[in-house]
MITORFI-45562 format. One record per residue: residue in one letter; y, z, x of N, C-alpha, C in turn. Coordinates in Angstrom, 1 decimal. Example, Ala and Ser with C-alpha at 12.3 -4.5 7.8 and 13.67 -1.06 7.14 Angstrom:
BEGIN
residuo:a	nyy:-5.7	nzz:7.8	nxx:13.2	cayy:-4.5	cazz:7.8	caxx:12.3	cyy:-3.3	czz:7.8	cxx:13.2 $
residuo:s	nyy:-2.2	nzz:7.1	nxx:12.8	cayy:-1.1	cazz:7.1	caxx:13.7	cyy:0.0	czz:7.9	cxx:12.9 $
This chain:
BEGIN
residuo:m	nyy:-45.8	nzz:-108.2	nxx:-146.1	cayy:-45.0	cazz:-107.5	caxx:-145.0	cyy:-45.7	czz:-108.1	cxx:-143.7 $
residuo:a	nyy:-44.6	nzz:-108.7	nxx:-142.9	cayy:-45.2	cazz:-109.0	caxx:-141.4	cyy:-44.9	czz:-108.5	cxx:-140.7 $
residuo:g	nyy:-45.5	nzz:-108.1	nxx:-139.5	cayy:-44.5	cazz:-107.6	caxx:-138.3	cyy:-45.1	czz:-108.5	cxx:-137.0 $
residuo:g	nyy:-44.0	nzz:-107.8	nxx:-136.3	cayy:-44.2	cazz:-108.5	caxx:-134.8	cyy:-43.1	czz:-109.7	cxx:-135.2 $
residuo:w	nyy:-43.8	nzz:-111.3	nxx:-134.6	cayy:-43.2	cazz:-112.3	caxx:-134.4	cyy:-43.5	czz:-112.9	cxx:-136.0 $
residuo:a	nyy:-44.1	nzz:-112.4	nxx:-136.6	cayy:-44.6	cazz:-113.5	caxx:-138.0	cyy:-43.7	czz:-113.5	cxx:-138.9 $
residuo:r	nyy:-43.5	nzz:-114.6	nxx:-139.7	cayy:-42.3	cazz:-115.0	caxx:-140.4	cyy:-42.8	czz:-113.7	cxx:-141.6 $
residuo:d	nyy:-42.1	nzz:-113.5	nxx:-142.5	cayy:-42.6	cazz:-113.0	caxx:-144.1	cyy:-43.1	czz:-113.5	cxx:-144.8 $
residuo:g	nyy:-44.3	nzz:-113.4	nxx:-145.4	cayy:-45.2	cazz:-114.2	caxx:-146.1	cyy:-46.5	czz:-114.5	cxx:-145.4 $
residuo:a	nyy:-46.4	nzz:-114.5	nxx:-144.3	cayy:-47.7	cazz:-115.6	caxx:-143.4	cyy:-48.7	czz:-114.8	cxx:-143.3 $
residuo:v	nyy:-48.8	nzz:-113.3	nxx:-143.4	cayy:-50.1	cazz:-112.9	caxx:-144.0	cyy:-50.8	czz:-113.1	cxx:-145.1 $
residuo:e	nyy:-50.3	nzz:-113.3	nxx:-145.8	cayy:-50.5	cazz:-113.5	caxx:-147.4	cyy:-50.9	czz:-115.3	cxx:-147.4 $
residuo:e	nyy:-50.1	nzz:-115.8	nxx:-146.9	cayy:-50.5	cazz:-117.2	caxx:-146.7	cyy:-52.0	czz:-117.5	cxx:-146.1 $
residuo:q	nyy:-52.1	nzz:-116.7	nxx:-145.1	cayy:-53.4	cazz:-116.9	caxx:-144.2	cyy:-54.8	czz:-116.4	cxx:-145.0 $
residuo:i	nyy:-54.6	nzz:-115.4	nxx:-145.8	cayy:-55.0	cazz:-115.0	caxx:-146.7	cyy:-55.6	czz:-116.0	cxx:-147.8 $
residuo:e	nyy:-54.6	nzz:-116.4	nxx:-148.7	cayy:-54.7	cazz:-117.8	caxx:-149.4	cyy:-55.6	czz:-119.0	cxx:-148.6 $
residuo:a	nyy:-55.0	nzz:-119.0	nxx:-147.6	cayy:-55.8	cazz:-120.2	caxx:-146.8	cyy:-57.2	czz:-120.4	cxx:-146.4 $
residuo:s	nyy:-57.4	nzz:-118.9	nxx:-146.3	cayy:-58.6	cazz:-118.6	caxx:-145.8	cyy:-59.8	czz:-118.5	cxx:-147.1 $
residuo:i	nyy:-59.3	nzz:-118.1	nxx:-148.6	cayy:-60.1	cazz:-118.3	caxx:-149.7	cyy:-60.0	czz:-119.3	cxx:-150.0 $
residuo:s	nyy:-59.3	nzz:-120.5	nxx:-149.8	cayy:-59.3	cazz:-121.9	caxx:-150.1	cyy:-60.4	czz:-122.4	cxx:-149.4 $
residuo:d	nyy:-60.4	nzz:-122.0	nxx:-148.1	cayy:-61.3	cazz:-122.7	caxx:-147.2	cyy:-62.8	czz:-122.2	cxx:-148.1 $
residuo:e	nyy:-63.0	nzz:-121.4	nxx:-148.1	cayy:-64.2	cazz:-120.6	caxx:-148.5	cyy:-64.8	czz:-121.3	cxx:-149.9 $
residuo:l	nyy:-63.8	nzz:-121.3	nxx:-150.9	cayy:-64.0	cazz:-121.9	caxx:-151.8	cyy:-64.3	czz:-123.4	cxx:-151.9 $
residuo:a	nyy:-63.7	nzz:-123.9	nxx:-151.2	cayy:-64.0	cazz:-125.6	caxx:-151.0	cyy:-65.5	czz:-125.7	cxx:-150.0 $
residuo:r	nyy:-65.7	nzz:-124.8	nxx:-149.2	cayy:-66.8	cazz:-124.9	caxx:-148.5	cyy:-68.4	czz:-124.3	cxx:-149.8 $
residuo:m	nyy:-67.9	nzz:-123.4	nxx:-150.6	cayy:-68.8	cazz:-123.2	caxx:-151.7	cyy:-69.0	czz:-124.4	cxx:-152.5 $
residuo:k	nyy:-68.0	nzz:-125.4	nxx:-153.0	cayy:-68.3	cazz:-126.3	caxx:-153.4	cyy:-68.8	czz:-127.9	cxx:-153.0 $
residuo:a	nyy:-68.7	nzz:-127.5	nxx:-151.9	cayy:-69.8	cazz:-128.8	caxx:-151.1	cyy:-70.7	czz:-128.4	cxx:-150.9 $
residuo:r	nyy:-71.5	nzz:-127.4	nxx:-151.1	cayy:-72.3	cazz:-127.1	caxx:-150.9	cyy:-73.7	czz:-127.8	cxx:-151.8 $
residuo:k	nyy:-74.9	nzz:-128.2	nxx:-151.0	cayy:-75.3	cazz:-129.5	caxx:-151.9	cyy:-76.4	czz:-128.6	cxx:-152.8 $
residuo:t	nyy:-76.5	nzz:-129.3	nxx:-154.0	cayy:-77.2	cazz:-128.7	caxx:-155.2	cyy:-78.4	czz:-129.6	cxx:-155.3 $
residuo:p	nyy:-79.3	nzz:-129.3	nxx:-156.3	cayy:-80.6	cazz:-130.4	caxx:-156.5	cyy:-79.7	czz:-131.5	cxx:-157.4 $
residuo:v	nyy:-80.4	nzz:-132.3	nxx:-157.0	cayy:-80.2	cazz:-133.6	caxx:-157.8	cyy:-80.9	czz:-134.4	cxx:-158.2 $
residuo:g	nyy:-80.9	nzz:-135.4	nxx:-158.8	cayy:-82.1	cazz:-136.3	caxx:-159.4	cyy:-83.2	czz:-135.7	cxx:-160.4 $
residuo:e	nyy:-84.5	nzz:-136.1	nxx:-160.6	cayy:-85.1	cazz:-135.8	caxx:-161.7	cyy:-86.4	czz:-134.4	cxx:-161.0 $
residuo:s	nyy:-86.3	nzz:-133.4	nxx:-162.0	cayy:-86.9	cazz:-132.4	caxx:-161.5	cyy:-88.4	czz:-132.5	cxx:-161.2 $
residuo:l	nyy:-89.0	nzz:-131.8	nxx:-160.4	cayy:-90.5	cazz:-131.9	caxx:-160.6	cyy:-91.2	czz:-131.1	cxx:-161.4 $
residuo:t	nyy:-92.3	nzz:-131.3	nxx:-162.1	cayy:-92.7	cazz:-130.7	caxx:-163.3	cyy:-94.2	czz:-129.5	cxx:-162.6 $
residuo:h	nyy:-94.1	nzz:-129.6	nxx:-161.2	cayy:-95.0	cazz:-128.8	caxx:-160.4	cyy:-94.5	czz:-128.7	cxx:-159.1 $
residuo:c	nyy:-94.4	nzz:-127.3	nxx:-158.8	cayy:-93.9	cazz:-126.4	caxx:-157.3	cyy:-94.4	czz:-127.5	cxx:-156.4 $
residuo:a	nyy:-93.3	nzz:-127.9	nxx:-155.3	cayy:-94.0	cazz:-128.7	caxx:-154.1	cyy:-94.6	czz:-128.1	cxx:-153.4 $
residuo:e	nyy:-94.5	nzz:-126.7	nxx:-153.2	cayy:-95.3	cazz:-125.7	caxx:-152.3	cyy:-96.8	czz:-125.2	cxx:-152.7 $
residuo:c	nyy:-96.7	nzz:-124.8	nxx:-153.9	cayy:-98.1	cazz:-124.5	caxx:-154.5	cyy:-98.5	czz:-125.1	cxx:-155.5 $
residuo:d	nyy:-98.0	nzz:-126.0	nxx:-156.1	cayy:-98.6	cazz:-126.9	caxx:-157.2	cyy:-98.7	czz:-125.9	cxx:-158.5 $
residuo:e	nyy:-98.0	nzz:-125.1	nxx:-158.9	cayy:-98.0	cazz:-124.0	caxx:-159.9	cyy:-96.9	czz:-124.9	cxx:-160.7 $
residuo:p	nyy:-97.2	nzz:-125.0	nxx:-162.3	cayy:-96.0	cazz:-125.5	caxx:-162.8	cyy:-94.8	czz:-125.0	cxx:-162.8 $
residuo:i	nyy:-93.4	nzz:-126.0	nxx:-163.2	cayy:-92.0	cazz:-125.1	caxx:-163.2	cyy:-92.0	czz:-125.2	cxx:-164.5 $
residuo:p	nyy:-91.6	nzz:-124.0	nxx:-165.4	cayy:-91.5	cazz:-123.9	caxx:-166.5	cyy:-90.1	czz:-124.7	cxx:-167.0 $
residuo:e	nyy:-89.9	nzz:-125.6	nxx:-168.1	cayy:-89.2	cazz:-126.7	caxx:-168.6	cyy:-87.4	czz:-125.6	cxx:-168.7 $
residuo:a	nyy:-87.4	nzz:-124.5	nxx:-169.0	cayy:-86.3	cazz:-124.1	caxx:-169.0	cyy:-85.7	czz:-124.3	cxx:-167.5 $
residuo:r	nyy:-86.2	nzz:-123.7	nxx:-166.6	cayy:-85.6	cazz:-124.1	caxx:-165.0	cyy:-85.4	czz:-125.4	cxx:-165.0 $
residuo:r	nyy:-86.4	nzz:-126.2	nxx:-165.6	cayy:-85.9	cazz:-127.8	caxx:-164.9	cyy:-84.9	czz:-127.9	cxx:-165.6 $
residuo:a	nyy:-84.4	nzz:-127.9	nxx:-167.0	cayy:-83.4	cazz:-128.1	caxx:-167.6	cyy:-82.2	czz:-127.5	cxx:-166.8 $
residuo:a	nyy:-82.7	nzz:-126.3	nxx:-166.8	cayy:-81.3	cazz:-125.6	caxx:-165.7	cyy:-80.7	czz:-126.2	cxx:-164.8 $
residuo:l	nyy:-81.5	nzz:-126.2	nxx:-164.0	cayy:-81.5	cazz:-127.1	caxx:-162.3	cyy:-81.9	czz:-128.3	cxx:-162.2 $
residuo:p	nyy:-81.3	nzz:-129.0	nxx:-162.9	cayy:-81.7	cazz:-130.7	caxx:-162.3	cyy:-82.2	czz:-130.7	cxx:-161.0 $
residuo:g	nyy:-82.9	nzz:-131.5	nxx:-160.4	cayy:-83.7	cazz:-131.6	caxx:-159.4	cyy:-84.5	czz:-130.4	cxx:-158.7 $
residuo:v	nyy:-84.4	nzz:-129.5	nxx:-159.7	cayy:-85.5	cazz:-128.4	caxx:-158.9	cyy:-87.1	czz:-128.8	cxx:-158.3 $
residuo:k	nyy:-87.0	nzz:-128.4	nxx:-157.2	cayy:-88.2	cazz:-129.1	caxx:-156.6	cyy:-89.2	czz:-127.8	cxx:-156.3 $
residuo:l	nyy:-89.0	nzz:-126.7	nxx:-156.4	cayy:-89.8	cazz:-125.5	caxx:-156.4	cyy:-89.6	czz:-124.2	cxx:-157.4 $
residuo:c	nyy:-90.7	nzz:-123.5	nxx:-157.7	cayy:-91.0	cazz:-122.5	caxx:-158.6	cyy:-89.8	czz:-121.5	cxx:-158.6 $
residuo:i	nyy:-89.8	nzz:-120.6	nxx:-159.2	cayy:-89.0	cazz:-119.3	caxx:-158.8	cyy:-89.6	czz:-118.5	cxx:-157.5 $
residuo:d	nyy:-91.1	nzz:-118.6	nxx:-157.8	cayy:-91.6	cazz:-117.2	caxx:-156.7	cyy:-91.4	czz:-118.2	cxx:-155.2 $
residuo:c	nyy:-91.7	nzz:-119.0	nxx:-154.9	cayy:-91.5	cazz:-120.0	caxx:-153.7	cyy:-89.9	czz:-119.9	cxx:-153.5 $
residuo:m	nyy:-89.2	nzz:-120.0	nxx:-154.1	cayy:-87.6	cazz:-120.6	caxx:-154.0	cyy:-87.1	czz:-118.9	cxx:-153.6 $
residuo:q	nyy:-87.7	nzz:-118.0	nxx:-154.1	cayy:-87.2	cazz:-116.5	caxx:-154.0	cyy:-88.3	czz:-115.8	cxx:-152.3 $
residuo:e	nyy:-89.2	nzz:-116.7	nxx:-152.3	cayy:-89.8	cazz:-116.2	caxx:-150.6	cyy:-88.8	czz:-117.2	cxx:-149.7 $
residuo:r	nyy:-88.6	nzz:-118.1	nxx:-150.0	cayy:-87.5	cazz:-118.7	caxx:-149.2	cyy:-86.4	czz:-118.3	cxx:-148.6 $
residuo:d	nyy:-85.8	nzz:-117.9	nxx:-150.1	cayy:-84.5	cazz:-117.2	caxx:-149.8	cyy:-84.6	czz:-116.0	cxx:-149.0 $
residuo:a	nyy:-85.5	nzz:-115.4	nxx:-149.5	cayy:-85.9	cazz:-114.0	caxx:-148.4	cyy:-86.2	czz:-114.2	cxx:-146.8 $
residuo:a	nyy:-86.4	nzz:-115.4	nxx:-146.5	cayy:-86.8	cazz:-115.8	caxx:-145.0	cyy:-85.9	czz:-116.0	cxx:-144.4 $
residuo:y	nyy:-84.6	nzz:-116.6	nxx:-145.6	cayy:-83.3	cazz:-116.9	caxx:-144.7	cyy:-83.0	czz:-116.1	cxx:-144.0 $
residuo:k	nyy:-82.4	nzz:-115.9	nxx:-142.7	cayy:-81.6	cazz:-115.1	caxx:-142.1	cyy:-80.2	czz:-116.0	cxx:-141.3 $
residuo:p	nyy:-79.2	nzz:-115.8	nxx:-142.0	cayy:-78.1	cazz:-116.5	caxx:-141.4	cyy:-77.4	czz:-115.8	cxx:-140.3 $
residuo:r	nyy:-76.7	nzz:-116.9	nxx:-139.1	cayy:-76.7	cazz:-117.0	caxx:-137.8	cyy:-75.6	czz:-115.7	cxx:-138.0 $
residuo:p	nyy:-75.6	nzz:-114.8	nxx:-137.0	cayy:-74.1	cazz:-114.1	caxx:-136.8	cyy:-73.2	czz:-114.9	cxx:-136.5 $
residuo:g	nyy:-72.3	nzz:-114.5	nxx:-136.6	cayy:-70.3	cazz:-115.3	caxx:-136.4	cyy:-70.2	czz:-114.8	cxx:-135.3 $
residuo:i	nyy:-69.1	nzz:-115.3	nxx:-134.5	cayy:-68.7	cazz:-114.9	caxx:-133.3	cyy:-67.2	czz:-113.3	cxx:-133.7 $
residuo:n	nyy:-67.6	nzz:-112.8	nxx:-132.7	cayy:-67.0	cazz:-111.2	caxx:-133.1	cyy:-65.9	czz:-111.5	cxx:-132.0 $
residuo:r	nyy:-64.7	nzz:-112.1	nxx:-132.9	cayy:-63.4	cazz:-112.3	caxx:-132.3	cyy:-62.5	czz:-111.1	cxx:-132.3 $
residuo:r	nyy:-63.4	nzz:-109.9	nxx:-132.4	cayy:-62.4	cazz:-108.8	caxx:-131.9	cyy:-62.8	czz:-108.2	cxx:-130.7 $
residuo:g	nyy:-64.6	nzz:-108.7	nxx:-130.7	cayy:-64.7	cazz:-107.9	caxx:-129.3	cyy:-64.5	czz:-108.2	cxx:-128.1 $
residuo:s	nyy:-64.8	nzz:-107.8	nxx:-127.0	cayy:-64.3	cazz:-108.2	caxx:-125.9	cyy:-64.7	czz:-109.5	cxx:-125.3 $
residuo:k	nyy:-64.3	nzz:-110.5	nxx:-124.4	cayy:-64.8	cazz:-111.6	caxx:-123.5	cyy:-66.3	czz:-111.0	cxx:-123.1 $
residuo:d	nyy:-66.6	nzz:-110.2	nxx:-122.8	cayy:-67.7	cazz:-109.9	caxx:-122.1	cyy:-68.9	czz:-109.9	cxx:-123.3 $
residuo:s	nyy:-68.4	nzz:-109.0	nxx:-124.6	cayy:-69.3	cazz:-108.8	caxx:-125.5	cyy:-69.7	czz:-110.3	cxx:-126.5 $
residuo:q	nyy:-68.7	nzz:-111.1	nxx:-125.8	cayy:-69.1	cazz:-112.7	caxx:-126.6	cyy:-69.8	czz:-113.3	cxx:-125.4 $
residuo:l	nyy:-70.0	nzz:-113.0	nxx:-124.3	cayy:-70.8	cazz:-113.7	caxx:-123.8	cyy:-72.2	czz:-113.3	cxx:-123.8 $
residuo:r	nyy:-72.6	nzz:-112.0	nxx:-124.0	cayy:-74.3	cazz:-111.4	caxx:-123.8	cyy:-75.3	czz:-112.3	cxx:-125.2 $
């Protein structure tokens, strides 16, 4: 159900477009390729054969990868619902 000047089905089309965009972005994400390392690039610990088989091109052991993931802080997006003043701060 659309309201105002929007045609019927406009909201559903926008939701579907958002989902399609997100799926395309996830598929385009870089994944490791090539030959896996036998030892971690950061701590030089051996990488288990099962991990190398599951993730071709892996360069880090599980511990180093978890530390890197924990340190990652995504940038905040734009608050589209906020006032212009709140976006300028």
